[in-house]
Structures are given as structure tokens and as C-alpha cells.
mmCIF file as gemmi writes it, N, C-alpha and C atoms, coordinates in Angstrom:
data_model
loop_
_atom_site.group_PDB
_atom_site.id
_atom_site.type_symbol
_atom_site.label_atom_id
_atom_site.label_alt_id
_atom_site.label_comp_id
_atom_site.label_asym_id
_atom_site.label_entity_id
_atom_site.label_seq_id
_atom_site.pdbx_PDB_ins_code
_atom_site.Cartn_x
_atom_site.Cartn_y
_atom_site.Cartn_z
_atom_site.occupancy
_atom_site.B_iso_or_equiv
_atom_site.pdbx_formal_charge
_atom_site.auth_seq_id
_atom_site.auth_asym_id
_atom_site.pdbx_PDB_model_num
ATOM 1 N N . UNK Axp A 1 ? 7.696 7.348 -0.97 1 0 ? 1 A 1
ATOM 2 C CA . UNK Axp A 1 ? 6.869 7.868 -1.219 1 0 ? 1 A 1
ATOM 3 C C . UNK Axp A 1 ? 7.349 9.563 -3.047 1 0 ? 1 A 1
ATOM 4 N N . UNK Axp A 2 ? 7.368 9.766 -3.765 1 0 ? 2 A 1
ATOM 5 C CA . UNK Axp A 2 ? 7.113 11.244 -4.667 1 0 ? 2 A 1
ATOM 6 C C . UNK Axp A 2 ? 6.213 11.755 -3.595 1 0 ? 2 A 1
ATOM 7 N N . UNK Axp A 3 ? 6.43 13.322 -3.672 1 0 ? 3 A 1
ATOM 8 C CA . UNK Axp A 3 ? 5.602 14.08 -3.23 1 0 ? 3 A 1
ATOM 9 C C . UNK Axp A 3 ? 5.637 15.626 -4.18 1 0 ? 3 A 1
ATOM 10 N N . UNK Axp A 4 ? 5.065 16.198 -3.713 1 0 ? 4 A 1
ATOM 11 C CA . UNK Axp A 4 ? 4.866 17.419 -5.033 1 0 ? 4 A 1
ATOM 12 C C . UNK Axp A 4 ? 4.377 18.772 -4.186 1 0 ? 4 A 1
ATOM 13 N N . UNK Axp A 5 ? 5.432 19.499 -4.28 1 0 ? 5 A 1
ATOM 14 C CA . UNK Axp A 5 ? 4.96 20.729 -3.853 1 0 ? 5 A 1
ATOM 15 C C . UNK Axp A 5 ? 4.477 22.225 -4.505 1 0 ? 5 A 1
ATOM 16 N N . UNK Axp A 6 ? 4.244 21.467 -5.555 1 0 ? 6 A 1
ATOM 17 C CA . UNK Axp A 6 ? 2.97 22.775 -6.159 1 0 ? 6 A 1
ATOM 18 C C . UNK Axp A 6 ? 1.684 23.03 -6.156 1 0 ? 6 A 1
ATOM 19 N N . UNK Axp A 7 ? 1.3 21.728 -5.352 1 0 ? 7 A 1
ATOM 20 C CA . UNK Axp A 7 ? -0.338 22.019 -4.969 1 0 ? 7 A 1
ATOM 21 C C . UNK Axp A 7 ? -0.183 22.72 -3.783 1 0 ? 7 A 1
ATOM 22 N N . UNK Axp A 8 ? 0.753 22.912 -2.672 1 0 ? 8 A 1
ATOM 23 C CA . UNK Axp A 8 ? 0.64 24.141 -2.274 1 0 ? 8 A 1
ATOM 24 C C . UNK Axp A 8 ? 0.722 25.701 -2.281 1 0 ? 8 A 1
ATOM 25 N N . UNK Axp A 9 ? 1.11 25.347 -3.423 1 0 ? 9 A 1
ATOM 26 C CA . UNK Axp A 9 ? 0.311 27.209 -3.784 1 0 ? 9 A 1
ATOM 27 C C . UNK Axp A 9 ? -0.595 27.404 -5.112 1 0 ? 9 A 1
ATOM 28 N N . UNK Axp A 10 ? -1.818 25.889 -4.45 1 0 ? 10 A 1
ATOM 29 C CA . UNK Axp A 10 ? -2.751 26.242 -5.104 1 0 ? 10 A 1
ATOM 30 C C . UNK Axp A 10 ? -3.722 27.385 -4.423 1 0 ? 10 A 1
ATOM 31 N N . UNK Axp A 11 ? -4.528 28.01 -5.443 1 0 ? 11 A 1
ATOM 32 C CA . UNK Axp A 11 ? -5.372 28.533 -4.564 1 0 ? 11 A 1
ATOM 33 C C . UNK Axp A 11 ? -6.508 27.576 -4.116 1 0 ? 11 A 1
ATOM 34 N N . UNK Axp A 12 ? -7.373 28.15 -2.719 1 0 ? 12 A 1
ATOM 35 C CA . UNK Axp A 12 ? -8.149 27.237 -2.485 1 0 ? 12 A 1
ATOM 36 C C . UNK Axp A 12 ? -9.312 26.591 -2.896 1 0 ? 12 A 1
ATOM 37 N N . UNK Axp A 13 ? -10.013 27.612 -3.534 1 0 ? 13 A 1
ATOM 38 C CA . UNK Axp A 13 ? -11.041 26.643 -4.852 1 0 ? 13 A 1
ATOM 39 C C . UNK Axp A 13 ? -10.471 26.714 -6.281 1 0 ? 13 A 1
ATOM 40 N N . UNK Axp A 14 ? -10.832 26.121 -6.97 1 0 ? 14 A 1
ATOM 41 C CA . UNK Axp A 14 ? -10.58 25.67 -8.689 1 0 ? 14 A 1
ATOM 42 C C . UNK Axp A 14 ? -11.047 27.345 -9.05 1 0 ? 14 A 1
ATOM 43 N N . UNK Axp A 15 ? -9.892 27.499 -10.339 1 0 ? 15 A 1
ATOM 44 C CA . UNK Axp A 15 ? -10.219 28.99 -11.056 1 0 ? 15 A 1
ATOM 45 C C . UNK Axp A 15 ? -11.49 28.29 -11.71 1 0 ? 15 A 1
ATOM 46 N N . UNK Axp A 16 ? -12.599 29.338 -12.009 1 0 ? 16 A 1
ATOM 47 C CA . UNK Axp A 16 ? -13.608 29.584 -12.632 1 0 ? 16 A 1
ATOM 48 C C . UNK Axp A 16 ? -12.528 29.316 -14.332 1 0 ? 16 A 1
ATOM 49 N N . UNK Axp A 17 ? -13.422 27.925 -15.474 1 0 ? 17 A 1
ATOM 50 C CA . UNK Axp A 17 ? -12.709 28.162 -16 1 0 ? 17 A 1
ATOM 51 C C . UNK Axp A 17 ? -13.322 28.786 -17.551 1 0 ? 17 A 1
ATOM 52 N N . UNK Axp A 18 ? -11.941 29.127 -18.233 1 0 ? 18 A 1
ATOM 53 C CA . UNK Axp A 18 ? -12.084 29.895 -19.187 1 0 ? 18 A 1
ATOM 54 C C . UNK Axp A 18 ? -12.983 29.636 -20.464 1 0 ? 18 A 1
ATOM 55 N N . UNK Axp A 19 ? -13.334 28.465 -20.714 1 0 ? 19 A 1
ATOM 56 C CA . UNK Axp A 19 ? -14.066 28.202 -21.411 1 0 ? 19 A 1
ATOM 57 C C . UNK Axp A 19 ? -14.952 26.99 -21.138 1 0 ? 19 A 1
ATOM 58 N N . UNK Axp A 20 ? -15.638 27.33 -20.563 1 0 ? 20 A 1
ATOM 59 C CA . UNK Axp A 20 ? -16.782 25.89 -19.892 1 0 ? 20 A 1
ATOM 60 C C . UNK Axp A 20 ? -17.057 25.043 -21 1 0 ? 20 A 1
ATOM 61 N N . UNK Axp A 21 ? -17.281 25.808 -21.849 1 0 ? 21 A 1
ATOM 62 C CA . UNK Axp A 21 ? -17.807 24.478 -23.672 1 0 ? 21 A 1
ATOM 63 C C . UNK Axp A 21 ? -16.998 23.626 -23.662 1 0 ? 21 A 1
ATOM 64 N N . UNK Axp A 22 ? -15.288 23.842 -23.812 1 0 ? 22 A 1
ATOM 65 C CA . UNK Axp A 22 ? -14.947 22.77 -24.39 1 0 ? 22 A 1
ATOM 66 C C . UNK Axp A 22 ? -13.379 22.878 -24.33 1 0 ? 22 A 1
ATOM 67 N N . UNK Axp A 23 ? -12.057 22.919 -24.987 1 0 ? 23 A 1
ATOM 68 C CA . UNK Axp A 23 ? -11.124 23.224 -25.324 1 0 ? 23 A 1
ATOM 69 C C . UNK Axp A 23 ? -11.154 24.547 -26.066 1 0 ? 23 A 1
ATOM 70 N N . UNK Axp A 24 ? -10.585 25.625 -25.268 1 0 ? 24 A 1
ATOM 71 C CA . UNK Axp A 24 ? -10.154 26.764 -25.932 1 0 ? 24 A 1
ATOM 72 C C . UNK Axp A 24 ? -9.838 27.526 -26.762 1 0 ? 24 A 1
ATOM 73 N N . UNK Axp A 25 ? -8.707 26.34 -27.045 1 0 ? 25 A 1
ATOM 74 C CA . UNK Axp A 25 ? -7.709 26.528 -28.367 1 0 ? 25 A 1
ATOM 75 C C . UNK Axp A 25 ? -7.977 25.726 -29.185 1 0 ? 25 A 1
ATOM 76 N N . UNK Axp A 26 ? -8.993 24.651 -28.712 1 0 ? 26 A 1
ATOM 77 C CA . UNK Axp A 26 ? -9.728 23.539 -30.153 1 0 ? 26 A 1
ATOM 78 C C . UNK Axp A 26 ? -10.969 24.543 -30.244 1 0 ? 26 A 1
ATOM 79 N N . UNK Axp A 27 ? -11.628 24.753 -29.33 1 0 ? 27 A 1
ATOM 80 C CA . UNK Axp A 27 ? -12.985 25.893 -30.121 1 0 ? 27 A 1
ATOM 81 C C . UNK Axp A 27 ? -12.59 27.082 -30.956 1 0 ? 27 A 1
ATOM 82 N N . UNK Axp A 28 ? -11.394 27.604 -30.827 1 0 ? 28 A 1
ATOM 83 C CA . UNK Axp A 28 ? -10.804 28.419 -31.972 1 0 ? 28 A 1
ATOM 84 C C . UNK Axp A 28 ? -10.143 28.058 -32.553 1 0 ? 28 A 1
ATOM 85 N N . UNK Axp A 29 ? -9.813 26.823 -32.925 1 0 ? 29 A 1
ATOM 86 C CA . UNK Axp A 29 ? -9.046 26.596 -34.268 1 0 ? 29 A 1
ATOM 87 C C . UNK Axp A 29 ? -9.782 25.883 -35.004 1 0 ? 29 A 1
ATOM 88 N N . UNK Axp A 30 ? -11.259 25.661 -33.996 1 0 ? 30 A 1
ATOM 89 C CA . UNK Axp A 30 ? -11.794 24.262 -35.073 1 0 ? 30 A 1
ATOM 90 C C . UNK Axp A 30 ? -11.489 22.895 -35.099 1 0 ? 30 A 1
ATOM 91 N N . UNK Axp A 31 ? -10.826 22.51 -34.055 1 0 ? 31 A 1
ATOM 92 C CA . UNK Axp A 31 ? -10.899 21.054 -34.083 1 0 ? 31 A 1
ATOM 93 C C . UNK Axp A 31 ? -11.165 20.44 -32.829 1 0 ? 31 A 1
ATOM 94 N N . UNK Axp A 32 ? -10.498 18.959 -32.602 1 0 ? 32 A 1
ATOM 95 C CA . UNK Axp A 32 ? -11.542 18.039 -31.649 1 0 ? 32 A 1
ATOM 96 C C . UNK Axp A 32 ? -10.701 17.873 -30.641 1 0 ? 32 A 1
ATOM 97 N N . UNK Axp A 33 ? -11.2 17.674 -29.918 1 0 ? 33 A 1
ATOM 98 C CA . UNK Axp A 33 ? -10.58 16.83 -28.421 1 0 ? 33 A 1
ATOM 99 C C . UNK Axp A 33 ? -11.108 15.54 -27.44 1 0 ? 33 A 1
ATOM 100 N N . UNK Axp A 34 ? -10.391 14.651 -27.193 1 0 ? 34 A 1
ATOM 101 C CA . UNK Axp A 34 ? -10.56 13.56 -26.466 1 0 ? 34 A 1
ATOM 102 C C . UNK Axp A 34 ? -11.284 14.064 -25.161 1 0 ? 34 A 1
ATOM 103 N N . UNK Axp A 35 ? -10.575 14.483 -24.035 1 0 ? 35 A 1
ATOM 104 C CA . UNK Axp A 35 ? -10.869 14.883 -23.05 1 0 ? 35 A 1
ATOM 105 C C . UNK Axp A 35 ? -10.026 15.591 -22.216 1 0 ? 35 A 1
ATOM 106 N N . UNK Axp A 36 ? -11.183 16.834 -21.397 1 0 ? 36 A 1
ATOM 107 C CA . UNK Axp A 36 ? -10.404 17.724 -20.47 1 0 ? 36 A 1
ATOM 108 C C . UNK Axp A 36 ? -9.719 17.903 -19.458 1 0 ? 36 A 1
ATOM 109 N N . UNK Axp A 37 ? -8.541 18.916 -19.25 1 0 ? 37 A 1
ATOM 110 C CA . UNK Axp A 37 ? -7.961 19.367 -18.245 1 0 ? 37 A 1
ATOM 111 C C . UNK Axp A 37 ? -8.045 21.154 -18.161 1 0 ? 37 A 1
ATOM 112 N N . UNK Axp A 38 ? -8.131 20.991 -16.996 1 0 ? 38 A 1
ATOM 113 C CA . UNK Axp A 38 ? -8.119 22.737 -16.425 1 0 ? 38 A 1
ATOM 114 C C . UNK Axp A 38 ? -7.447 22.815 -15.655 1 0 ? 38 A 1
ATOM 115 N N . UNK Axp A 39 ? -6.415 24.192 -15.681 1 0 ? 39 A 1
ATOM 116 C CA . UNK Axp A 39 ? -5.764 24.285 -15.043 1 0 ? 39 A 1
ATOM 117 C C . UNK Axp A 39 ? -6.141 25.352 -14 1 0 ? 39 A 1
ATOM 118 N N . UNK Axp A 40 ? -5.128 24.784 -13.091 1 0 ? 40 A 1
ATOM 119 C CA . UNK Axp A 40 ? -5.49 24.885 -11.44 1 0 ? 40 A 1
ATOM 120 C C . UNK Axp A 40 ? -5.325 26.32 -11.394 1 0 ? 40 A 1
ATOM 121 N N . UNK Axp A 41 ? -3.825 27.048 -12.005 1 0 ? 41 A 1
ATOM 122 C CA . UNK Axp A 41 ? -3.478 28.153 -11.952 1 0 ? 41 A 1
ATOM 123 C C . UNK Axp A 41 ? -4.67 29.574 -12.547 1 0 ? 41 A 1
ATOM 124 N N . UNK Axp A 42 ? -4.621 29.24 -13.681 1 0 ? 42 A 1
ATOM 125 C CA . UNK Axp A 42 ? -5.243 30.32 -14.1 1 0 ? 42 A 1
ATOM 126 C C . UNK Axp A 42 ? -6.752 29.942 -15.127 1 0 ? 42 A 1
ATOM 127 N N . UNK Axp A 43 ? -6.952 29.208 -15.071 1 0 ? 43 A 1
ATOM 128 C CA . UNK Axp A 43 ? -8.425 28.282 -15.714 1 0 ? 43 A 1
ATOM 129 C C . UNK Axp A 43 ? -8.658 27.768 -16.807 1 0 ? 43 A 1
ATOM 130 N N . UNK Axp A 44 ? -7.331 28.099 -17.445 1 0 ? 44 A 1
ATOM 131 C CA . UNK Axp A 44 ? -7.249 27.308 -19.291 1 0 ? 44 A 1
ATOM 132 C C . UNK Axp A 44 ? -7.806 25.943 -19.181 1 0 ? 44 A 1
ATOM 133 N N . UNK Axp A 45 ? -8.762 25.817 -20.217 1 0 ? 45 A 1
ATOM 134 C CA . UNK Axp A 45 ? -9.434 24.991 -20.151 1 0 ? 45 A 1
ATOM 135 C C . UNK Axp A 45 ? -8.682 24.396 -21.453 1 0 ? 45 A 1
ATOM 136 N N . UNK Axp A 46 ? -8.053 23.034 -21.672 1 0 ? 46 A 1
ATOM 137 C CA . UNK Axp A 46 ? -7.372 22.104 -22.414 1 0 ? 46 A 1
ATOM 138 C C . UNK Axp A 46 ? -7.424 21.217 -22.778 1 0 ? 46 A 1
ATOM 139 N N . UNK Axp A 47 ? -6.804 20.296 -24.302 1 0 ? 47 A 1
ATOM 140 C CA . UNK Axp A 47 ? -7.134 19.077 -24.198 1 0 ? 47 A 1
ATOM 141 C C . UNK Axp A 47 ? -5.851 18.372 -23.672 1 0 ? 47 A 1
ATOM 142 N N . UNK Axp A 48 ? -6.712 17.263 -23.665 1 0 ? 48 A 1
ATOM 143 C CA . UNK Axp A 48 ? -5.824 16.056 -22.55 1 0 ? 48 A 1
ATOM 144 C C . UNK Axp A 48 ? -4.426 15.525 -24.032 1 0 ? 48 A 1
ATOM 145 N N . UNK Axp A 49 ? -3.656 15.01 -23.625 1 0 ? 49 A 1
ATOM 146 C CA . UNK Axp A 49 ? -2.442 14.258 -24.085 1 0 ? 49 A 1
ATOM 147 C C . UNK Axp A 49 ? -2.938 13.019 -25.732 1 0 ? 49 A 1
ATOM 148 N N . UNK Axp A 50 ? -4.324 12.873 -25.506 1 0 ? 50 A 1
ATOM 149 C CA . UNK Axp A 50 ? -4.832 11.372 -26.296 1 0 ? 50 A 1
ATOM 150 C C . UNK Axp A 50 ? -5.406 12.116 -27.236 1 0 ? 50 A 1
ATOM 151 N N . UNK Axp A 51 ? -5.675 13.303 -27.287 1 0 ? 51 A 1
ATOM 152 C CA . UNK Axp A 51 ? -6.156 14.789 -28.012 1 0 ? 51 A 1
ATOM 153 C C . UNK Axp A 51 ? -5.014 15.211 -29.339 1 0 ? 51 A 1
ATOM 154 N N . UNK Axp A 52 ? -5.49 15.047 -30.365 1 0 ? 52 A 1
ATOM 155 C CA . UNK Axp A 52 ? -4.54 15.32 -30.964 1 0 ? 52 A 1
ATOM 156 C C . UNK Axp A 52 ? -3.941 16.565 -31.311 1 0 ? 52 A 1
ATOM 157 N N . UNK Axp A 53 ? -4.215 17.755 -30.218 1 0 ? 53 A 1
ATOM 158 C CA . UNK Axp A 53 ? -3.926 19.106 -30.407 1 0 ? 53 A 1
ATOM 159 C C . UNK Axp A 53 ? -2.873 19.054 -29.121 1 0 ? 53 A 1
ATOM 160 N N . UNK Axp A 54 ? -3.546 18.19 -27.878 1 0 ? 54 A 1
ATOM 161 C CA . UNK Axp A 54 ? -2.811 18.082 -26.461 1 0 ? 54 A 1
ATOM 162 C C . UNK Axp A 54 ? -2.414 20.421 -26.363 1 0 ? 54 A 1
ATOM 163 N N . UNK Axp A 55 ? -3.684 20.447 -26.134 1 0 ? 55 A 1
ATOM 164 C CA . UNK Axp A 55 ? -3.355 21.97 -25.676 1 0 ? 55 A 1
ATOM 165 C C . UNK Axp A 55 ? -3.056 22.274 -24.107 1 0 ? 55 A 1
ATOM 166 N N . UNK Axp A 56 ? -3.382 21.401 -23.293 1 0 ? 56 A 1
ATOM 167 C CA . UNK Axp A 56 ? -3.191 21.526 -21.662 1 0 ? 56 A 1
ATOM 168 C C . UNK Axp A 56 ? -2.048 21.439 -21.53 1 0 ? 56 A 1
ATOM 169 N N . UNK Axp A 57 ? -0.874 20.067 -22.23 1 0 ? 57 A 1
ATOM 170 C CA . UNK Axp A 57 ? 0.375 20.361 -22.088 1 0 ? 57 A 1
ATOM 171 C C . UNK Axp A 57 ? 1.518 21.717 -22.809 1 0 ? 57 A 1
ATOM 172 N N . UNK Axp A 58 ? 0.606 21.719 -23.997 1 0 ? 58 A 1
ATOM 173 C CA . UNK Axp A 58 ? 1.217 23.108 -24.71 1 0 ? 58 A 1
ATOM 174 C C . UNK Axp A 58 ? 1.214 24.66 -23.655 1 0 ? 58 A 1
ATOM 175 N N . UNK Axp A 59 ? -0.452 24.447 -22.937 1 0 ? 59 A 1
ATOM 176 C CA . UNK Axp A 59 ? -0.202 25.082 -22.141 1 0 ? 59 A 1
ATOM 177 C C . UNK Axp A 59 ? 0.789 25.365 -20.946 1 0 ? 59 A 1
ATOM 178 N N . UNK Axp A 60 ? 0.996 24.195 -20.178 1 0 ? 60 A 1
ATOM 179 C CA . UNK Axp A 60 ? 2.065 24.111 -19.532 1 0 ? 60 A 1
ATOM 180 C C . UNK Axp A 60 ? 3.761 24.212 -20.008 1 0 ? 60 A 1
ATOM 181 N N . UNK Axp A 61 ? 3.519 24.003 -21.471 1 0 ? 61 A 1
ATOM 182 C CA . UNK Axp A 61 ? 4.754 23.927 -22.203 1 0 ? 61 A 1
ATOM 183 C C . UNK Axp A 61 ? 5.185 25.998 -22.027 1 0 ? 61 A 1
ATOM 184 N N . UNK Axp A 62 ? 4.086 26.572 -22.072 1 0 ? 62 A 1
ATOM 185 C CA . UNK Axp A 62 ? 3.66 28.088 -22.87 1 0 ? 62 A 1
ATOM 186 C C . UNK Axp A 62 ? 4.467 28.911 -21.458 1 0 ? 62 A 1
ATOM 187 N N . UNK Axp A 63 ? 3.069 27.803 -20.464 1 0 ? 63 A 1
ATOM 188 C CA . UNK Axp A 63 ? 2.875 29.11 -19.027 1 0 ? 63 A 1
ATOM 189 C C . UNK Axp A 63 ? 3.857 29.013 -18.175 1 0 ? 63 A 1
ATOM 190 N N . UNK Axp A 64 ? 4.253 27.129 -18.058 1 0 ? 64 A 1
ATOM 191 C CA . UNK Axp A 64 ? 4.924 26.822 -17.041 1 0 ? 64 A 1
ATOM 192 C C . UNK Axp A 64 ? 3.48 26.981 -15.785 1 0 ? 64 A 1
ATOM 193 N N . UNK Axp A 65 ? 2.396 26.631 -15.498 1 0 ? 65 A 1
ATOM 194 C CA . UNK Axp A 65 ? 1.582 26.515 -14.559 1 0 ? 65 A 1
ATOM 195 C C . UNK Axp A 65 ? 1.584 24.999 -13.874 1 0 ? 65 A 1
ATOM 196 N N . UNK Axp A 66 ? 2.163 24.28 -13.418 1 0 ? 66 A 1
ATOM 197 C CA . UNK Axp A 66 ? 2.154 23.064 -13.289 1 0 ? 66 A 1
ATOM 198 C C . UNK Axp A 66 ? 1.024 21.872 -13.148 1 0 ? 66 A 1
ATOM 199 N N . UNK Axp A 67 ? -0.175 22.826 -12.438 1 0 ? 67 A 1
ATOM 200 C CA . UNK Axp A 67 ? -1.167 21.551 -11.583 1 0 ? 67 A 1
ATOM 201 C C . UNK Axp A 67 ? -2.533 21.671 -12.679 1 0 ? 67 A 1
ATOM 202 N N . UNK Axp A 68 ? -2.804 20.382 -13.323 1 0 ? 68 A 1
ATOM 203 C CA . UNK Axp A 68 ? -3.876 20.421 -13.724 1 0 ? 68 A 1
ATOM 204 C C . UNK Axp A 68 ? -4.812 20.019 -13.032 1 0 ? 68 A 1
ATOM 205 N N . UNK Axp A 69 ? -6.526 19.703 -13.158 1 0 ? 69 A 1
ATOM 206 C CA . UNK Axp A 69 ? -7.781 18.704 -13.017 1 0 ? 69 A 1
ATOM 207 C C . UNK Axp A 69 ? -8.344 18.331 -14.394 1 0 ? 69 A 1
ATOM 208 N N . UNK Axp A 70 ? -8.704 16.714 -13.871 1 0 ? 70 A 1
ATOM 209 C CA . UNK Axp A 70 ? -9.482 16.594 -14.914 1 0 ? 70 A 1
ATOM 210 C C . UNK Axp A 70 ? -10.81 17.382 -15.51 1 0 ? 70 A 1
ATOM 211 N N . UNK Axp A 71 ? -11.685 18.055 -15.998 1 0 ? 71 A 1
ATOM 212 C CA . UNK Axp A 71 ? -12.21 18.976 -16.339 1 0 ? 71 A 1
ATOM 213 C C . UNK Axp A 71 ? -13.71 18.026 -16.884 1 0 ? 71 A 1
ATOM 214 N N . UNK Axp A 72 ? -13.336 16.353 -16.902 1 0 ? 72 A 1
ATOM 215 C CA . UNK Axp A 72 ? -14.379 15.7 -17.118 1 0 ? 72 A 1
ATOM 216 C C . UNK Axp A 72 ? -15.765 15.593 -15.902 1 0 ? 72 A 1
ATOM 217 N N . UNK Axp A 73 ? -16.513 14.942 -16.261 1 0 ? 73 A 1
ATOM 218 C CA . UNK Axp A 73 ? -18.317 14.584 -15.377 1 0 ? 73 A 1
ATOM 219 C C . UNK Axp A 73 ? -17.645 13.471 -14.456 1 0 ? 73 A 1
ATOM 220 N N . UNK Axp A 74 ? -17.922 13.815 -13.682 1 0 ? 74 A 1
ATOM 221 C CA . UNK Axp A 74 ? -17.55 12.631 -12.974 1 0 ? 74 A 1
ATOM 222 C C . UNK Axp A 74 ? -15.935 12.657 -12.119 1 0 ? 74 A 1
ATOM 223 N N . UNK Axp A 75 ? -15.054 12.864 -12.66 1 0 ? 75 A 1
ATOM 224 C CA . UNK Axp A 75 ? -13.735 12.828 -12.452 1 0 ? 75 A 1
ATOM 225 C C . UNK Axp A 75 ? -12.883 14.017 -11.647 1 0 ? 75 A 1
ATOM 226 N N . UNK Axp A 76 ? -11.955 14.04 -10.618 1 0 ? 76 A 1
ATOM 227 C CA . UNK Axp A 76 ? -11.51 14.805 -9.461 1 0 ? 76 A 1
ATOM 228 C C . UNK Axp A 76 ? -10.159 14.706 -9.659 1 0 ? 76 A 1
ATOM 229 N N . UNK Axp A 77 ? -9.34 14.138 -10.066 1 0 ? 77 A 1
ATOM 230 C CA . UNK Axp A 77 ? -7.785 13.495 -9.692 1 0 ? 77 A 1
ATOM 231 C C . UNK Axp A 77 ? -7.133 15.245 -10.641 1 0 ? 77 A 1
ATOM 232 N N . UNK Axp A 78 ? -5.913 15.399 -10.175 1 0 ? 78 A 1
ATOM 233 C CA . UNK Axp A 78 ? -5.371 16.664 -10.319 1 0 ? 78 A 1
ATOM 234 C C . UNK Axp A 78 ? -3.895 15.825 -11.217 1 0 ? 78 A 1
ATOM 235 N N . UNK Axp A 79 ? -3.145 16.732 -11.738 1 0 ? 79 A 1
ATOM 236 C CA . UNK Axp A 79 ? -2.071 16.147 -12.492 1 0 ? 79 A 1
ATOM 237 C C . UNK Axp A 79 ? -0.609 17.274 -12.546 1 0 ? 79 A 1
ATOM 238 N N . UNK Axp A 80 ? 0.396 17.382 -11.515 1 0 ? 80 A 1
ATOM 239 C CA . UNK Axp A 80 ? 1.693 17.8 -12.012 1 0 ? 80 A 1
ATOM 240 C C . UNK Axp A 80 ? 2.405 17.418 -12.961 1 0 ? 80 A 1
ATOM 241 N N . UNK Axp A 81 ? 2.252 18.377 -13.976 1 0 ? 81 A 1
ATOM 242 C CA . UNK Axp A 81 ? 2.789 18.542 -14.964 1 0 ? 81 A 1
ATOM 243 C C . UNK Axp A 81 ? 4.908 18.038 -14.61 1 0 ? 81 A 1
ATOM 244 N N . UNK Axp A 82 ? 5.321 18.906 -13.39 1 0 ? 82 A 1
ATOM 245 C CA . UNK Axp A 82 ? 6.49 18.987 -13.528 1 0 ? 82 A 1
ATOM 246 C C . UNK Axp A 82 ? 6.846 18.012 -12.749 1 0 ? 82 A 1
ATOM 247 N N . UNK Axp A 83 ? 6.659 17.553 -11.703 1 0 ? 83 A 1
ATOM 248 C CA . UNK Axp A 83 ? 7.124 16.051 -11.069 1 0 ? 83 A 1
ATOM 249 C C . UNK Axp A 83 ? 6.368 14.859 -11.285 1 0 ? 83 A 1
ATOM 250 N N . UNK Axp A 84 ? 5.096 14.599 -12.621 1 0 ? 84 A 1
ATOM 251 C CA . UNK Axp A 84 ? 4.655 13.876 -13.5 1 0 ? 84 A 1
ATOM 252 C C . UNK Axp A 84 ? 4.046 12.867 -12.367 1 0 ? 84 A 1
ATOM 253 N N . UNK Axp A 85 ? 3.088 13.748 -12.011 1 0 ? 85 A 1
ATOM 254 C CA . UNK Axp A 85 ? 2.336 12.794 -10.336 1 0 ? 85 A 1
ATOM 255 C C . UNK Axp A 85 ? 0.986 13.267 -10.561 1 0 ? 85 A 1
ATOM 256 N N . UNK Axp A 86 ? -0.271 11.961 -9.781 1 0 ? 86 A 1
ATOM 257 C CA . UNK Axp A 86 ? -0.967 12.594 -9.594 1 0 ? 86 A 1
ATOM 258 C C . UNK Axp A 86 ? -1.278 13.006 -8.793 1 0 ? 86 A 1
ATOM 259 N N . UNK Axp A 87 ? -1.767 14.167 -8.18 1 0 ? 87 A 1
ATOM 260 C CA . UNK Axp A 87 ? -1.636 14.604 -6.834 1 0 ? 87 A 1
ATOM 261 C C . UNK Axp A 87 ? -2.819 15.013 -6.353 1 0 ? 87 A 1
């Protein structure tokens, strides 16, 4: 079974979302999103890969922050971009 070392470096508590109203990049651009992801390194809220602009992945590509959490009500799963695993 594959493991992810990146979860060990996460803060004890999730960071506060920078923009709890939605994808901060889509809000700035005036575009739409499908689902939201919270960067567990810095609190960036970005849209998922099913969204047209894929801002959560773009944030990873730029900042290299490895782990996001679903920012959808009732969901608490986390994804590591580096290891391509649900963690």
C-alpha cells in the first residue's frame, strides 16, 4: 500500500480559508467553478479539476503545496498532488 509523507508536515489544524465564499481565482476572474479544494499549507481555496480553470491544480503547480482537502460541505477527504493519493 502506498503512503504519503507529505501529510506529516501539515499543520495540526487546517488553515483558515483565504476566501470562504468560493474559488478565490474564479471570483477574481469572474469565472465559475464546480467543486472547491482547500490548500492545507496556506489556505488557498481553488476549484477542482472538473472546473474549467482548475485553480487548485494550478496553485499546486505554482506553489508546490502538496495536500488539499475537499472544501465541500460534508466532505473531509484529502488529496496529495505529489503522490497522487487520497490521504
